[in-house]
C-alpha positions in Angstrom: 0.2 0.1 -0.1 3.0 2.4 1.0 4.6 1.9 -2.7 1.1 2.7 -4.1 1.1 6.1 -2.4 4.8 6.6 -3.6 3.9 5.9 -7.0 1.3 8.4 -7.4 3.5 11.6 -6.4 6.2 10.2 -8.6 3.9 10.0 -11.7 2.6 13.3 -11.2 6.2 14.8 -11.0 7.2 13.1 -14.3 3.9 14.7 -15.8 4.8 18.2 -14.4 8.5 17.9 -15.6 7.2 16.8 -19.1 4.9 19.6 -19.4 7.6 22.2 -18.2 9.9 21.0 -20.8 7.3 20.7 -23.6 5.5 24.1 -23.0 7.8 26.1 -21.1 11.8 25.2 -21.5 11.7 24.4 -25.3 9.6 27.3 -26.4 12.0 29.5 -24.2 15.1 28.6 -26.0 13.6 28.8 -29.6 16.0 31.6 -30.2 18.7 28.8 -30.5 16.7 26.8 -33.1 16.4 30.4 -35.0 20.1 30.6 -35.1 20.5 27.1 -36.3 17.9 27.8 -39.1 19.4 31.1 -40.0 23.2 29.8 -40.2 21.9 26.8 -42.4 19.9 28.9 -44.8 22.7 31.5 -45.4 25.2 28.9 -45.7 23.0 27.0 -48.2 21.7 29.7 -50.2 24.3 32.2 -50.0 22.2 35.2 -49.0 21.1 36.9 -45.8 17.8 35.9 -44.0 15.8 37.4 -41.5 13.8 35.3 -39.1 10.1 36.2 -39.0 8.7 34.1 -36.1 9.0 30.6 -34.8 7.0 28.1 -32.5 7.6 24.7 -30.9 5.2 21.9 -30.9 5.2 18.1 -30.2 2.6 15.8 -31.7 1.2 13.2 -29.1 3.3 10.0 -29.1 6.3 11.7 -30.8 9.7 11.3 -28.9 10.9 15.0 -30.1 9.3 18.0 -30.9 9.7 20.6 -33.8 10.6 24.0 -34.1 8.6 25.7 -37.1 10.4 28.7 -38.1 9.4 31.1 -40.8 12.1 33.2 -42.5 12.7 35.5 -45.6 15.7 36.7 -47.7 16.8 40.1 -46.6 16.5 41.4 -50.1 13.0 39.8 -50.6 10.5 39.9 -48.0 7.9 38.3 -50.2 9.4 35.0 -50.1 8.5 33.4 -46.7 10.1 30.0 -46.2 9.1 27.5 -43.4 12.2 25.9 -41.8 11.9 22.8 -39.3 14.5 22.3 -36.6 14.4 19.2 -34.1 14.4 19.8 -30.4 17.9 18.8 -30.5 18.7 21.4 -32.6 19.3 19.4 -35.9 17.9 20.6 -39.3 14.9 18.8 -40.5 13.6 20.6 -43.6 13.3 23.8 -45.6 11.1 24.8 -48.6 12.9 27.8 -49.7 13.3 27.0 -53.2 9.8 25.9 -53.5 8.5 29.3 -52.2 11.4 31.1 -54.4 10.1 29.4 -57.7 6.3 29.9 -56.6 6.9 33.6 -56.2 8.5 33.5 -59.5 5.7 32.0 -61.1 3.2 34.3 -59.3 5.1 37.3 -61.0 5.2 35.4 -64.3 1.4 34.8 -64.1 0.6 38.4 -63.2 1.3 39.3 -66.9 -1.3 36.5 -68.0 -3.8 37.8 -65.5 -3.2 41.4 -66.7 -3.8 40.4 -70.2 -7.2 39.0 -69.4 -8.4 41.3 -66.7 -6.4 44.5 -67.0 -4.7 45.9 -63.8 -5.1 43.7 -60.5 -4.9 44.3 -57.1 -3.2 42.0 -54.4 -6.5 40.4 -53.8 -6.8 39.3 -57.4 -5.1 35.6 -57.7 -2.8 33.3 -56.1 -0.9 30.4 -57.8 0.4 27.5 -55.7 2.9 25.1 -57.4 4.2 21.6 -56.9 7.3 20.0 -58.2 8.9 16.5 -58.5 10.9 15.9 -55.5 14.2 15.3 -57.5 13.9 18.8 -58.8 15.0 20.0 -55.5 18.2 18.0 -56.0 18.8 18.9 -59.5 18.3 22.5 -59.2 19.5 25.2 -56.9 18.8 29.0 -55.9 20.5 30.3 -59.1 17.9 28.5 -61.1 14.6 30.3 -61.7 11.2 28.8 -61.8 11.4 29.1 -65.8 14.7 26.9 -65.8 12.6 24.2 -63.9 9.5 24.5 -65.9 11.4 24.1 -69.4 12.8 20.6 -68.6 10.1 19.4 -66.0 6.9 20.8 -67.3 5.2 17.5 -67.5 6.0 17.0 -63.9 4.7 20.4 -62.5 1.3 21.3 -61.1 -0.3 24.7 -61.1 -3.2 25.6 -59.0 -4.7 29.0 -59.8 -7.1 30.9 -57.5 -8.9 34.2 -58.5 -11.1 36.8 -57.2 -13.0 38.5 -59.9 -15.7 41.2 -59.6 -18.2 41.2 -62.2 -19.0 44.5 -64.2 -22.6 43.7 -64.3 -25.1 41.3 -63.4 -24.9 40.0 -66.9 -21.2 39.6 -67.2 -20.7 35.9 -67.0 -20.6 35.3 -70.9 -17.8 37.5 -71.1 -16.0 36.0 -68.0 -16.1 32.5 -69.9 -14.4 33.9 -72.6 -11.6 34.8 -70.2 -11.8 31.2 -68.5 -11.6 29.9 -71.8 -8.3 31.8 -72.7 -6.9 31.0 -69.3 -7.5 27.0 -69.8 -6.1 27.2 -73.1 -2.9 28.8 -71.7 -2.6 26.3 -69.1 -3.2 23.5 -71.6 -0.4 24.8 -73.8 2.1 24.6 -71.1 1.6 20.9 -71.0 1.5 20.4 -67.3 1.1 17.3 -65.2 -2.0 18.8 -63.5 -3.4 22.0 -63.2 -6.7 23.5 -61.7 -8.5 26.9 -61.7 -10.9 28.2 -59.3 -12.3 31.6 -60.0 -14.7 33.3 -57.5 -17.0 35.9 -59.1 -18.4 38.5 -56.8 -21.6 40.7 -57.4 -21.0 44.0 -59.3 -22.2 46.0 -56.3 -19.4 45.0 -54.3 -17.2 47.6 -56.3 -19.2 50.4 -54.7 -18.2 49.2 -51.3 -14.4 48.6 -51.7 -12.1 50.5 -49.6 -8.5 51.3 -50.1 -7.7 48.5 -47.5 -9.6 46.0 -49.7 -7.0 46.7 -52.5 -4.3 45.8 -49.9 -5.7 42.4 -49.1 -4.3 39.2 -50.3 -6.4 36.5 -52.3 -7.4 34.6 -49.1 -8.0 37.6 -46.9 -10.3 39.2 -49.7 -12.4 36.1 -50.0 -12.7 35.6 -46.3 -14.1 39.2 -46.0 -16.3 39.4 -48.8 -17.4 35.5 -49.3 -21.1 36.8 -48.6 -20.8 38.9 -51.8 -19.7 35.9 -54.1 -22.1 35.2 -56.9 -20.6 32.3 -58.9 -17.6 29.9 -58.9 -15.8 28.7 -61.7 -14.1 25.2 -60.9 -12.0 23.0 -63.5 -9.2 20.7 -63.1 -7.2 18.6 -65.6 -4.8 15.6 -64.6 -2.5 14.3 -67.5 -2.6 10.8 -65.6 -6.4 10.5 -66.0 -8.2 9.5 -69.2 -11.5 10.9 -68.4 -9.8 14.1 -67.3 -7.9 14.3 -70.6 -11.2 13.8 -72.6 -12.8 16.5 -70.5 -10.1 19.1 -71.8 -10.2 17.9 -75.1 -14.0 18.5 -75.3 -13.5 22.1 -74.6 -13.8 23.5 -78.0 -15.6 26.9 -77.1 -16.1 29.1 -74.1 -19.6 27.8 -73.8 -18.3 24.3 -73.1 -17.1 25.7 -69.8 -20.8 26.5 -68.6 -21.1 23.2 -67.0 -18.1 24.1 -64.5 -19.9 27.3 -63.4 -22.0 26.8 -60.0 
């Protein structure tokens, strides 16, 4: 009986020590993980980086926790990379190359967007991209998205999101023409996969837009004005799927896209 009473305090003592380690000690020394991440990035990519923020987490059942660190190049704050460092201060991963190429793709896509819709604000679009894993071994920070695309286009995926404010309540016929040109543009690139989601907002939203709205990014704008959304265009193509390939080949005119509006 006496051993049982001794076990209970010991158990709670161990629990307290674990909590103190995971939720107090490791977060307190996150600056060390930031130093590891900064040194790693600057040595690997040959440029100065700025740490934005960091956090520590430990999944239930895992022996060790992970520091999640966000940083950007000193000369390009628009590229925010995620770096992970283990609690014993060992590098785990970083996605700087992916985020660099993604930023370059977004800059490149802005020309396509302007050709379709004219000038755009920050909220207008966002492009995500995925690459084959071996691309990160074959290329480095001196390579651009275009370098990777030219040799790996049939292994690359583009995922495009856009916010478009209608010019009038009868504007959707014209909008389908723009969507058709965008689909043709992506088709010509012979990508492995692509998808397009366009949110169309009521024309009356224009009257209520503020200067602050123009500075919102795609996600922020969508979250703020979702109640003003009128239609959604949703289309995807997968080169590995026969049904998907037929679906793309069946698009002959902009009217064929009507079925992808809801």
